[in-house]
All heavy atoms as TSV, in Angstrom:
chain	resi	resn	atom	element	x	y	z
A	1	MET	N	N	93.879	30.422	-11.440
A	1	MET	CA	C	94.276	29.174	-12.053
A	1	MET	C	C	95.402	29.481	-13.042
A	1	MET	O	O	95.272	30.365	-13.878
A	1	MET	CB	C	93.082	28.558	-12.770
A	1	MET	CG	C	93.412	27.290	-13.513
A	1	MET	SD	S	92.007	26.515	-14.304
A	1	MET	CE	C	91.169	25.848	-12.903
A	2	THR	N	N	96.465	28.747	-12.929
A	2	THR	CA	C	97.589	28.966	-13.831
A	2	THR	C	C	97.312	28.330	-15.183
A	2	THR	O	O	96.382	27.537	-15.349
A	2	THR	CB	C	98.881	28.366	-13.251
A	2	THR	OG1	O	98.750	26.952	-13.195
A	2	THR	CG2	C	99.175	28.926	-11.870
A	3	ARG	N	N	98.139	28.689	-16.120
A	3	ARG	CA	C	97.980	28.158	-17.481
A	3	ARG	C	C	98.185	26.646	-17.514
A	3	ARG	O	O	97.479	25.930	-18.218
A	3	ARG	CB	C	99.002	28.858	-18.370
A	3	ARG	CG	C	98.786	28.665	-19.809
A	3	ARG	CD	C	99.807	29.491	-20.587
A	3	ARG	NE	N	99.345	29.649	-21.927
A	3	ARG	CZ	C	99.693	30.636	-22.712
A	3	ARG	NH1	N	100.503	31.559	-22.273
A	3	ARG	NH2	N	99.238	30.716	-23.930
A	4	THR	N	N	99.128	26.161	-16.730
A	4	THR	CA	C	99.385	24.724	-16.682
A	4	THR	C	C	98.201	23.976	-16.085
A	4	THR	O	O	97.805	22.920	-16.589
A	4	THR	CB	C	100.660	24.437	-15.863
A	4	THR	OG1	O	101.750	25.151	-16.455
A	4	THR	CG2	C	100.974	22.967	-15.836
A	5	GLN	N	N	97.622	24.523	-15.029
A	5	GLN	CA	C	96.454	23.889	-14.424
A	5	GLN	C	C	95.280	23.861	-15.399
A	5	GLN	O	O	94.543	22.875	-15.466
A	5	GLN	CB	C	96.048	24.628	-13.154
A	5	GLN	CG	C	97.018	24.445	-12.014
A	5	GLN	CD	C	96.683	25.339	-10.839
A	5	GLN	OE1	O	96.083	26.397	-10.997
A	5	GLN	NE2	N	97.091	24.914	-9.656
A	6	LEU	N	N	95.112	24.934	-16.158
A	6	LEU	CA	C	94.043	24.978	-17.152
A	6	LEU	C	C	94.256	23.924	-18.232
A	6	LEU	O	O	93.309	23.245	-18.643
A	6	LEU	CB	C	93.963	26.369	-17.777
A	6	LEU	CG	C	92.925	26.559	-18.867
A	6	LEU	CD1	C	91.516	26.320	-18.317
A	6	LEU	CD2	C	93.037	27.949	-19.474
A	7	ARG	N	N	95.493	23.773	-18.684
A	7	ARG	CA	C	95.785	22.766	-19.701
A	7	ARG	C	C	95.507	21.359	-19.180
A	7	ARG	O	O	94.915	20.536	-19.892
A	7	ARG	CB	C	97.250	22.877	-20.141
A	7	ARG	CG	C	97.497	24.079	-21.024
A	7	ARG	CD	C	98.935	24.165	-21.470
A	7	ARG	NE	N	99.293	22.973	-22.215
A	7	ARG	CZ	C	100.509	22.445	-22.247
A	7	ARG	NH1	N	101.486	23.010	-21.590
A	7	ARG	NH2	N	100.754	21.370	-22.946
A	8	VAL	N	N	95.913	21.069	-17.955
A	8	VAL	CA	C	95.672	19.741	-17.380
A	8	VAL	C	C	94.173	19.497	-17.241
A	8	VAL	O	O	93.675	18.411	-17.552
A	8	VAL	CB	C	96.398	19.591	-16.033
A	8	VAL	CG1	C	95.959	18.346	-15.304
A	8	VAL	CG2	C	97.904	19.596	-16.242
A	9	LEU	N	N	93.433	20.510	-16.811
A	9	LEU	CA	C	91.990	20.379	-16.660
A	9	LEU	C	C	91.319	20.119	-18.010
A	9	LEU	O	O	90.446	19.248	-18.124
A	9	LEU	CB	C	91.407	21.637	-16.018
A	9	LEU	CG	C	89.902	21.649	-15.811
A	9	LEU	CD1	C	89.500	20.586	-14.798
A	9	LEU	CD2	C	89.446	23.012	-15.360
A	10	LEU	N	N	91.721	20.844	-19.039
A	10	LEU	CA	C	91.145	20.634	-20.363
A	10	LEU	C	C	91.453	19.239	-20.899
A	10	LEU	O	O	90.596	18.596	-21.513
A	10	LEU	CB	C	91.663	21.689	-21.341
A	10	LEU	CG	C	91.056	23.074	-21.219
A	10	LEU	CD1	C	91.820	24.061	-22.098
A	10	LEU	CD2	C	89.594	23.053	-21.603
A	11	ILE	N	N	92.664	18.755	-20.664
A	11	ILE	CA	C	93.022	17.408	-21.107
A	11	ILE	C	C	92.195	16.365	-20.374
A	11	ILE	O	O	91.671	15.428	-20.984
A	11	ILE	CB	C	94.532	17.160	-20.941
A	11	ILE	CG1	C	95.311	17.999	-21.952
A	11	ILE	CG2	C	94.870	15.686	-21.099
A	11	ILE	CD1	C	96.804	18.001	-21.752
A	12	LEU	N	N	92.045	16.527	-19.060
A	12	LEU	CA	C	91.251	15.563	-18.287
A	12	LEU	C	C	89.792	15.550	-18.728
A	12	LEU	O	O	89.206	14.470	-18.923
A	12	LEU	CB	C	91.343	15.870	-16.795
A	12	LEU	CG	C	92.636	15.492	-16.103
A	12	LEU	CD1	C	92.627	15.975	-14.661
A	12	LEU	CD2	C	92.849	13.999	-16.158
A	13	VAL	N	N	89.208	16.720	-18.899
A	13	VAL	CA	C	87.817	16.795	-19.351
A	13	VAL	C	C	87.683	16.183	-20.743
A	13	VAL	O	O	86.721	15.450	-21.025
A	13	VAL	CB	C	87.326	18.254	-19.327
A	13	VAL	CG1	C	86.007	18.413	-20.057
A	13	VAL	CG2	C	87.203	18.740	-17.903
A	14	GLY	N	N	88.638	16.459	-21.607
A	14	GLY	CA	C	88.596	15.909	-22.959
A	14	GLY	C	C	88.688	14.397	-22.980
A	14	GLY	O	O	87.937	13.729	-23.693
A	15	VAL	N	N	89.580	13.846	-22.190
A	15	VAL	CA	C	89.737	12.382	-22.157
A	15	VAL	C	C	88.506	11.721	-21.545
A	15	VAL	O	O	88.027	10.699	-22.045
A	15	VAL	CB	C	91.025	11.999	-21.385
A	15	VAL	CG1	C	91.072	10.516	-21.091
A	15	VAL	CG2	C	92.249	12.423	-22.174
A	16	ILE	N	N	87.973	12.311	-20.495
A	16	ILE	CA	C	86.770	11.749	-19.868
A	16	ILE	C	C	85.589	11.808	-20.834
A	16	ILE	O	O	84.837	10.835	-20.987
A	16	ILE	CB	C	86.456	12.475	-18.545
A	16	ILE	CG1	C	87.513	12.111	-17.498
A	16	ILE	CG2	C	85.062	12.129	-18.041
A	16	ILE	CD1	C	87.454	12.954	-16.239
A	17	ALA	N	N	85.409	12.937	-21.505
A	17	ALA	CA	C	84.308	13.075	-22.456
A	17	ALA	C	C	84.461	12.085	-23.605
A	17	ALA	O	O	83.493	11.449	-24.027
A	17	ALA	CB	C	84.244	14.503	-22.983
A	18	PHE	N	N	85.666	11.930	-24.116
A	18	PHE	CA	C	85.896	11.007	-25.231
A	18	PHE	C	C	85.625	9.568	-24.803
A	18	PHE	O	O	85.015	8.796	-25.535
A	18	PHE	CB	C	87.335	11.164	-25.735
A	18	PHE	CG	C	87.587	10.452	-27.029
A	18	PHE	CD1	C	87.227	11.041	-28.226
A	18	PHE	CD2	C	88.188	9.206	-27.062
A	18	PHE	CE1	C	87.450	10.398	-29.426
A	18	PHE	CE2	C	88.416	8.555	-28.248
A	18	PHE	CZ	C	88.051	9.143	-29.447
A	19	THR	N	N	86.066	9.206	-23.611
A	19	THR	CA	C	85.831	7.849	-23.109
A	19	THR	C	C	84.337	7.587	-22.922
A	19	THR	O	O	83.842	6.520	-23.290
A	19	THR	CB	C	86.577	7.643	-21.779
A	19	THR	OG1	O	87.964	7.919	-21.978
A	19	THR	CG2	C	86.417	6.229	-21.275
A	20	LEU	N	N	83.630	8.542	-22.351
A	20	LEU	CA	C	82.181	8.389	-22.200
A	20	LEU	C	C	81.495	8.265	-23.556
A	20	LEU	O	O	80.538	7.494	-23.703
A	20	LEU	CB	C	81.599	9.566	-21.432
A	20	LEU	CG	C	81.788	9.550	-19.929
A	20	LEU	CD1	C	81.315	10.864	-19.322
A	20	LEU	CD2	C	81.037	8.389	-19.307
A	21	ALA	N	N	81.966	9.025	-24.527
A	21	ALA	CA	C	81.370	8.960	-25.861
A	21	ALA	C	C	81.576	7.595	-26.494
A	21	ALA	O	O	80.686	7.073	-27.167
A	21	ALA	CB	C	81.965	10.049	-26.746
A	22	LEU	N	N	82.728	7.007	-26.280
A	22	LEU	CA	C	82.961	5.670	-26.838
A	22	LEU	C	C	82.071	4.628	-26.177
A	22	LEU	O	O	81.603	3.696	-26.830
A	22	LEU	CB	C	84.432	5.284	-26.672
A	22	LEU	CG	C	85.428	6.057	-27.530
A	22	LEU	CD1	C	86.842	5.585	-27.225
A	22	LEU	CD2	C	85.129	5.901	-28.992
A	23	ARG	N	N	81.817	4.783	-24.887
A	23	ARG	CA	C	80.977	3.828	-24.165
A	23	ARG	C	C	79.494	3.985	-24.498
A	23	ARG	O	O	78.758	3.013	-24.527
A	23	ARG	CB	C	81.183	3.953	-22.670
A	23	ARG	CG	C	82.535	3.475	-22.224
A	23	ARG	CD	C	82.690	3.644	-20.725
A	23	ARG	NE	N	83.993	3.205	-20.300
A	23	ARG	CZ	C	84.189	2.103	-19.588
A	23	ARG	NH1	N	83.181	1.372	-19.215
A	23	ARG	NH2	N	85.406	1.759	-19.246
A	24	THR	N	N	79.059	5.234	-24.711
A	24	THR	CA	C	77.638	5.484	-24.943
A	24	THR	C	C	77.283	5.602	-26.419
A	24	THR	O	O	76.110	5.547	-26.767
A	24	THR	CB	C	77.184	6.769	-24.227
A	24	THR	OG1	O	77.914	7.870	-24.755
A	24	THR	CG2	C	77.383	6.663	-22.734
A	25	GLY	N	N	78.271	5.811	-27.273
A	25	GLY	CA	C	78.008	5.957	-28.699
A	25	GLY	C	C	77.466	7.328	-29.080
A	25	GLY	O	O	76.764	7.465	-30.073
A	26	THR	N	N	77.790	8.343	-28.285
A	26	THR	CA	C	77.312	9.695	-28.540
A	26	THR	C	C	78.361	10.465	-29.341
A	26	THR	O	O	79.426	10.790	-28.814
A	26	THR	CB	C	77.049	10.426	-27.202
A	26	THR	OG1	O	76.286	9.579	-26.368
A	26	THR	CG2	C	76.331	11.722	-27.426
A	27	PRO	N	N	78.057	10.775	-30.607
A	27	PRO	CA	C	79.079	11.429	-31.430
A	27	PRO	C	C	79.415	12.857	-30.998
A	27	PRO	O	O	80.569	13.267	-31.082
A	27	PRO	CB	C	78.495	11.410	-32.836
A	27	PRO	CG	C	77.072	11.057	-32.702
A	27	PRO	CD	C	76.860	10.449	-31.363
A	28	TRP	N	N	78.444	13.626	-30.529
A	28	TRP	CA	C	78.741	15.011	-30.162
A	28	TRP	C	C	79.650	15.072	-28.942
A	28	TRP	O	O	80.478	15.969	-28.829
A	28	TRP	CB	C	77.465	15.816	-29.929
A	28	TRP	CG	C	76.646	15.368	-28.755
A	28	TRP	CD1	C	75.629	14.470	-28.781
A	28	TRP	CD2	C	76.794	15.775	-27.395
A	28	TRP	NE1	N	75.125	14.296	-27.523
A	28	TRP	CE2	C	75.815	15.083	-26.643
A	28	TRP	CE3	C	77.645	16.654	-26.739
A	28	TRP	CZ2	C	75.677	15.250	-25.268
A	28	TRP	CZ3	C	77.504	16.823	-25.366
A	28	TRP	CH2	C	76.525	16.132	-24.645
A	29	LEU	N	N	79.513	14.102	-28.037
A	29	LEU	CA	C	80.368	14.082	-26.856
A	29	LEU	C	C	81.811	13.737	-27.236
A	29	LEU	O	O	82.752	14.234	-26.635
A	29	LEU	CB	C	79.819	13.080	-25.838
A	29	LEU	CG	C	80.403	13.112	-24.435
A	29	LEU	CD1	C	80.301	14.490	-23.820
A	29	LEU	CD2	C	79.703	12.082	-23.560
A	30	ARG	N	N	81.948	12.929	-28.263
A	30	ARG	CA	C	83.297	12.609	-28.753
A	30	ARG	C	C	83.984	13.875	-29.261
A	30	ARG	O	O	85.156	14.113	-28.993
A	30	ARG	CB	C	83.209	11.575	-29.868
A	30	ARG	CG	C	84.560	11.186	-30.409
A	30	ARG	CD	C	84.444	10.176	-31.507
A	30	ARG	NE	N	83.691	10.759	-32.599
A	30	ARG	CZ	C	83.132	10.057	-33.560
A	30	ARG	NH1	N	83.177	8.759	-33.557
A	30	ARG	NH2	N	82.483	10.665	-34.536
A	31	TRP	N	N	83.230	14.732	-29.961
A	31	TRP	CA	C	83.804	15.966	-30.483
A	31	TRP	C	C	84.110	16.965	-29.377
A	31	TRP	O	O	85.052	17.752	-29.479
A	31	TRP	CB	C	82.903	16.573	-31.552
A	31	TRP	CG	C	82.959	15.778	-32.806
A	31	TRP	CD1	C	81.998	14.953	-33.309
A	31	TRP	CD2	C	84.073	15.681	-33.699
A	31	TRP	NE1	N	82.447	14.362	-34.465
A	31	TRP	CE2	C	83.704	14.786	-34.730
A	31	TRP	CE3	C	85.337	16.256	-33.724
A	31	TRP	CZ2	C	84.573	14.476	-35.778
A	31	TRP	CZ3	C	86.197	15.934	-34.768
A	31	TRP	CH2	C	85.812	15.061	-35.775
A	32	VAL	N	N	83.328	16.931	-28.302
A	32	VAL	CA	C	83.637	17.766	-27.141
A	32	VAL	C	C	84.979	17.337	-26.555
A	32	VAL	O	O	85.811	18.173	-26.184
A	32	VAL	CB	C	82.510	17.689	-26.079
A	32	VAL	CG1	C	82.945	18.312	-24.772
A	32	VAL	CG2	C	81.248	18.353	-26.600
A	33	GLY	N	N	85.204	16.039	-26.455
A	33	GLY	CA	C	86.477	15.528	-25.950
A	33	GLY	C	C	87.645	15.912	-26.828
A	33	GLY	O	O	88.702	16.341	-26.339
A	34	ILE	N	N	87.465	15.782	-28.124
A	34	ILE	CA	C	88.525	16.157	-29.056
A	34	ILE	C	C	88.810	17.652	-28.964
A	34	ILE	O	O	89.971	18.084	-28.973
A	34	ILE	CB	C	88.137	15.745	-30.490
A	34	ILE	CG1	C	88.125	14.216	-30.604
A	34	ILE	CG2	C	89.074	16.364	-31.520
A	34	ILE	CD1	C	87.540	13.691	-31.896
A	35	ALA	N	N	87.761	18.458	-28.844
A	35	ALA	CA	C	87.938	19.910	-28.744
A	35	ALA	C	C	88.656	20.300	-27.452
A	35	ALA	O	O	89.476	21.226	-27.449
A	35	ALA	CB	C	86.583	20.608	-28.818
A	36	GLY	N	N	88.377	19.593	-26.365
A	36	GLY	CA	C	89.052	19.890	-25.103
A	36	GLY	C	C	90.550	19.642	-25.183
A	36	GLY	O	O	91.356	20.471	-24.754
A	37	VAL	N	N	90.915	18.526	-25.763
A	37	VAL	CA	C	92.339	18.206	-25.899
A	37	VAL	C	C	92.996	19.157	-26.902
A	37	VAL	O	O	94.126	19.624	-26.685
A	37	VAL	CB	C	92.534	16.729	-26.311
A	37	VAL	CG1	C	93.987	16.431	-26.629
A	37	VAL	CG2	C	92.032	15.813	-25.203
A	38	ALA	N	N	92.296	19.490	-27.982
A	38	ALA	CA	C	92.847	20.417	-28.966
A	38	ALA	C	C	93.052	21.809	-28.368
A	38	ALA	O	O	94.050	22.477	-28.656
A	38	ALA	CB	C	91.932	20.497	-30.181
A	39	ALA	N	N	92.122	22.245	-27.533
A	39	ALA	CA	C	92.274	23.554	-26.884
A	39	ALA	C	C	93.470	23.552	-25.940
A	39	ALA	O	O	94.210	24.540	-25.865
A	39	ALA	CB	C	90.999	23.902	-26.118
A	40	ALA	N	N	93.671	22.448	-25.230
A	40	ALA	CA	C	94.825	22.353	-24.333
A	40	ALA	C	C	96.126	22.398	-25.118
A	40	ALA	O	O	97.093	23.052	-24.700
A	40	ALA	CB	C	94.745	21.073	-23.512
A	41	LEU	N	N	96.153	21.725	-26.252
A	41	LEU	CA	C	97.354	21.770	-27.081
A	41	LEU	C	C	97.541	23.155	-27.710
A	41	LEU	O	O	98.663	23.615	-27.872
A	41	LEU	CB	C	97.285	20.698	-28.170
A	41	LEU	CG	C	97.371	19.265	-27.681
A	41	LEU	CD1	C	97.155	18.288	-28.827
A	41	LEU	CD2	C	98.704	19.007	-27.009
A	42	GLY	N	N	96.447	23.810	-28.056
A	42	GLY	CA	C	96.527	25.151	-28.627
A	42	GLY	C	C	97.061	26.176	-27.647
A	42	GLY	O	O	97.738	27.128	-28.046
A	43	LEU	N	N	96.775	25.995	-26.362
A	43	LEU	CA	C	97.300	26.916	-25.352
A	43	LEU	C	C	98.822	26.897	-25.311
A	43	LEU	O	O	99.446	27.878	-24.908
A	43	LEU	CB	C	96.753	26.561	-23.970
A	43	LEU	CG	C	95.331	26.989	-23.671
A	43	LEU	CD1	C	94.906	26.461	-22.307
A	43	LEU	CD2	C	95.217	28.494	-23.695
A	44	ARG	N	N	99.393	25.804	-25.726
A	44	ARG	CA	C	100.849	25.704	-25.707
A	44	ARG	C	C	101.495	26.693	-26.670
A	44	ARG	O	O	102.594	27.184	-26.425
A	44	ARG	CB	C	101.259	24.276	-26.079
A	44	ARG	CG	C	102.720	24.061	-26.108
A	44	ARG	CD	C	103.047	22.637	-26.402
A	44	ARG	NE	N	104.486	22.448	-26.240
A	44	ARG	CZ	C	105.054	21.279	-26.207
A	44	ARG	NH1	N	104.349	20.192	-26.319
A	44	ARG	NH2	N	106.345	21.187	-26.053
A	45	TYR	N	N	100.800	27.012	-27.756
A	45	TYR	CA	C	101.398	27.836	-28.794
A	45	TYR	C	C	101.005	29.301	-28.704
A	45	TYR	O	O	101.489	30.108	-29.494
A	45	TYR	CB	C	101.027	27.275	-30.178
A	45	TYR	CG	C	101.598	25.890	-30.353
A	45	TYR	CD1	C	100.782	24.769	-30.293
A	45	TYR	CD2	C	102.961	25.705	-30.515
A	45	TYR	CE1	C	101.311	23.493	-30.421
A	45	TYR	CE2	C	103.504	24.437	-30.658
A	45	TYR	CZ	C	102.674	23.340	-30.603
A	45	TYR	OH	O	103.192	22.076	-30.730
A	46	LEU	N	N	100.149	29.671	-27.763
A	46	LEU	CA	C	99.837	31.076	-27.570
A	46	LEU	C	C	100.992	31.760	-26.833
A	46	LEU	O	O	101.580	31.191	-25.917
A	46	LEU	CB	C	98.560	31.222	-26.736
A	46	LEU	CG	C	97.257	30.881	-27.431
A	46	LEU	CD1	C	96.108	31.020	-26.446
A	46	LEU	CD2	C	97.031	31.773	-28.630
A	47	PRO	N	N	101.298	32.979	-27.225
A	47	PRO	CA	C	102.401	33.675	-26.535
A	47	PRO	C	C	102.011	34.023	-25.112
A	47	PRO	O	O	100.855	34.333	-24.822
A	47	PRO	CB	C	102.623	34.918	-27.388
A	47	PRO	CG	C	101.365	35.106	-28.144
A	47	PRO	CD	C	100.745	33.757	-28.308
A	48	ARG	N	N	102.985	33.995	-24.239
A	48	ARG	CA	C	102.752	34.367	-22.834
A	48	ARG	C	C	102.845	35.879	-22.693
A	48	ARG	O	O	103.603	36.534	-23.394
A	48	ARG	CB	C	103.779	33.699	-21.933
A	48	ARG	CG	C	103.619	32.212	-21.873
A	48	ARG	CD	C	104.622	31.628	-20.885
A	48	ARG	NE	N	104.529	30.187	-20.872
A	48	ARG	CZ	C	103.841	29.510	-19.959
A	48	ARG	NH1	N	103.231	30.160	-19.006
A	48	ARG	NH2	N	103.795	28.210	-20.005
A	49	ARG	N	N	102.091	36.394	-21.731
A	49	ARG	CA	C	102.153	37.821	-21.458
A	49	ARG	C	C	103.397	38.130	-20.644
A	49	ARG	O	O	103.698	37.420	-19.682
A	49	ARG	CB	C	100.921	38.269	-20.693
A	49	ARG	CG	C	99.660	38.238	-21.519
A	49	ARG	CD	C	98.506	38.803	-20.764
A	49	ARG	NE	N	98.247	37.899	-19.619
A	49	ARG	CZ	C	97.442	38.172	-18.622
A	49	ARG	NH1	N	96.821	39.320	-18.591
A	49	ARG	NH2	N	97.254	37.321	-17.645
A	50	PRO	N	N	104.106	39.170	-20.968
A	50	PRO	CA	C	105.287	39.528	-20.149
A	50	PRO	C	C	104.855	40.079	-18.801
A	50	PRO	O	O	103.833	40.734	-18.676
A	50	PRO	CB	C	105.980	40.606	-20.971
A	50	PRO	CG	C	104.956	41.134	-21.900
A	50	PRO	CD	C	103.948	40.044	-22.114
A	51	GLY	N	N	105.646	39.765	-17.812
A	51	GLY	CA	C	105.396	40.313	-16.494
A	51	GLY	C	C	104.631	39.407	-15.674
A	51	GLY	O	O	104.170	39.330	-14.671
């Protein structure tokens, strides 16, 4: 799995989790969604390995 695919997957999981949390009123699921999107954004700033 490439880095871009991982970022897209994390964003999708985060948005789905956040949406489900808003519908069900589950606070921990909302934080899972926020963490997924934050991790995807954090991957952008990690240095790439050469080669």
